[in-house]
C-alpha positions as CSV (number, residue, x, y, z in Angstrom):
1,M,-26.1,-47.7,-67.2
2,G,-29.6,-48.0,-65.8
3,N,-31.0,-50.5,-63.5
4,K,-31.7,-53.0,-66.3
5,I,-29.0,-54.7,-68.4
6,C,-29.9,-56.0,-71.8
7,I,-27.8,-57.8,-74.4
8,V,-28.7,-59.6,-77.6
9,L,-26.9,-62.8,-78.5
10,T,-27.0,-63.6,-82.3
11,E,-26.3,-66.9,-84.0
12,D,-22.9,-65.5,-85.0
13,I,-22.0,-64.5,-81.5
14,I,-23.0,-67.9,-80.2
15,K,-20.7,-69.5,-82.7
16,F,-17.8,-67.8,-81.1
17,I,-19.0,-68.3,-77.5
18,K,-18.8,-72.1,-78.2
19,L,-15.2,-71.7,-79.3
20,M,-13.8,-69.6,-76.5
21,K,-10.7,-71.0,-74.8
22,I,-10.7,-71.4,-71.0
23,Q,-7.3,-71.2,-69.4
24,N,-5.6,-72.1,-66.2
25,F,-3.8,-69.0,-64.9
26,S,-2.7,-70.6,-61.6
27,D,-3.6,-73.4,-59.2
28,S,-6.6,-71.3,-58.0
29,K,-7.5,-69.2,-61.1
30,V,-9.3,-70.3,-64.3
31,G,-10.7,-67.9,-66.8
32,I,-10.8,-66.2,-70.1
33,D,-8.1,-64.0,-71.5
34,T,-9.8,-61.4,-73.8
35,F,-6.5,-61.0,-75.7
36,G,-6.6,-64.8,-76.5
37,L,-10.2,-65.8,-76.7
38,Y,-9.7,-68.6,-79.2
39,S,-7.0,-71.1,-79.9
40,E,-6.1,-69.6,-83.3
41,S,-3.4,-67.0,-83.2
42,H,-4.7,-65.0,-86.2
43,L,-8.0,-63.6,-84.9
44,F,-9.5,-62.4,-88.1
45,D,-8.4,-65.5,-90.1
46,F,-10.1,-67.6,-87.5
47,M,-13.2,-65.4,-87.5
48,A,-13.4,-65.4,-91.3
49,M,-13.2,-69.2,-91.3
50,V,-16.0,-69.5,-88.7
51,L,-18.2,-67.0,-90.5
52,G,-17.5,-68.2,-94.0
53,L,-15.8,-64.9,-95.0
54,Q,-12.7,-66.3,-96.6
55,G,-13.9,-64.9,-100.0
56,H,-13.4,-61.4,-98.5
57,I,-9.5,-61.8,-98.3
58,I,-7.7,-59.0,-100.1
59,K,-5.6,-60.7,-102.8
60,G,-1.9,-61.0,-102.1
61,T,-2.3,-60.9,-98.3
62,E,-3.1,-64.6,-97.7
63,E,0.3,-65.4,-96.3
64,N,1.0,-62.3,-94.2
65,P,2.7,-63.3,-91.0
66,L,0.1,-61.4,-89.0
67,G,-2.8,-62.9,-90.9
68,A,-4.6,-62.0,-94.1
69,E,-6.3,-58.7,-94.7
70,Y,-10.0,-58.5,-95.4
71,D,-12.3,-56.1,-97.2
72,D,-14.1,-53.4,-95.2
73,E,-17.4,-55.2,-95.0
74,A,-15.9,-58.4,-93.5
75,M,-13.6,-56.4,-91.2
76,E,-16.6,-54.4,-89.9
77,K,-18.6,-57.5,-89.2
78,M,-15.7,-59.3,-87.5
79,M,-14.7,-56.3,-85.4
80,E,-18.3,-55.7,-84.3
81,I,-18.6,-59.3,-83.1
82,D,-15.2,-59.4,-81.4
83,S,-15.9,-56.0,-79.6
84,F,-19.3,-57.2,-78.4
85,I,-17.9,-60.4,-76.9
86,V,-14.9,-58.7,-75.2
87,E,-17.1,-55.8,-73.8
88,N,-19.8,-58.2,-72.5
89,I,-17.7,-61.2,-71.5
90,A,-18.8,-61.1,-67.8
91,Y,-22.5,-60.9,-68.8
92,I,-22.0,-63.7,-71.4
93,E,-20.5,-65.9,-68.7
94,D,-23.3,-65.1,-66.3
95,I,-25.8,-66.2,-69.0
96,L,-23.9,-69.4,-69.8
97,H,-23.8,-70.5,-66.2
98,Q,-27.4,-69.5,-65.4
99,F,-28.7,-71.3,-68.6
100,C,-26.5,-74.3,-68.4
101,D,-29.5,-76.6,-67.8
102,M,-31.3,-75.4,-70.9
103,G,-28.7,-73.9,-73.1
104,I,-28.6,-70.5,-74.8
105,K,-30.2,-69.4,-78.0
106,P,-30.2,-66.3,-80.1
107,G,-32.3,-63.5,-78.6
108,K,-32.5,-60.8,-76.0
109,Y,-31.4,-61.5,-72.4
110,S,-31.9,-59.0,-69.5
111,C,-31.4,-58.7,-65.8
112,L,-31.5,-56.1,-63.1
113,A,-28.0,-54.8,-62.6
114,Y,-28.0,-55.3,-58.8
115,Q,-29.2,-58.9,-59.0
116,R,-27.6,-60.2,-62.2
117,I,-30.2,-63.0,-62.5
118,W,-30.8,-63.2,-66.3
119,K,-33.9,-64.0,-68.2
120,Y,-34.5,-64.8,-71.8
121,E,-36.9,-62.2,-73.4
122,G,-37.1,-63.8,-76.8
123,E,-35.9,-63.5,-80.3
124,V,-35.0,-60.1,-81.8
125,T,-35.8,-59.3,-85.5
126,E,-33.7,-56.1,-86.0
127,K,-29.9,-56.0,-86.3
128,A,-28.6,-57.1,-82.9
129,V,-24.9,-56.4,-82.4
C-alpha cells in the first residue's frame, strides 16, 4: 500500500452499505460483524434479491437449507461485491461518517493513508469493483 488509498463505490455496493446491520456487542462496543453483515441468514439469496438476480437460481436448489445455488455469472458478481465490502469495511465506515452531512454517491474516494481524511474524486466510467 502506498501513501494514497483509493476505493470506488458503485451503485450496487451502496445498495448493500445501506442494508448493513449494526450490532451491540457489549455495553461499550457497537459495530459490524463481517460474518453477519445483513439481517438475512442466506447471504447469496439476500444479495440476489437486492440485485434482481433471482432468475439466476439453479433449478432444484431453491429450497436448500443453506440457500439456493446460483449460476457462475451471478455468483461471481455477488462474491465480488461481498469481498469488496468485507475487505474495505473500515474505509467504507470512514467515508460514511465523513460524508454524513452530504451523503455518499457512486464514484472514486481517496485519502492519504496517514490522515484518513477522505475526498470524493468523482464518477468512474470503467468497471469499479
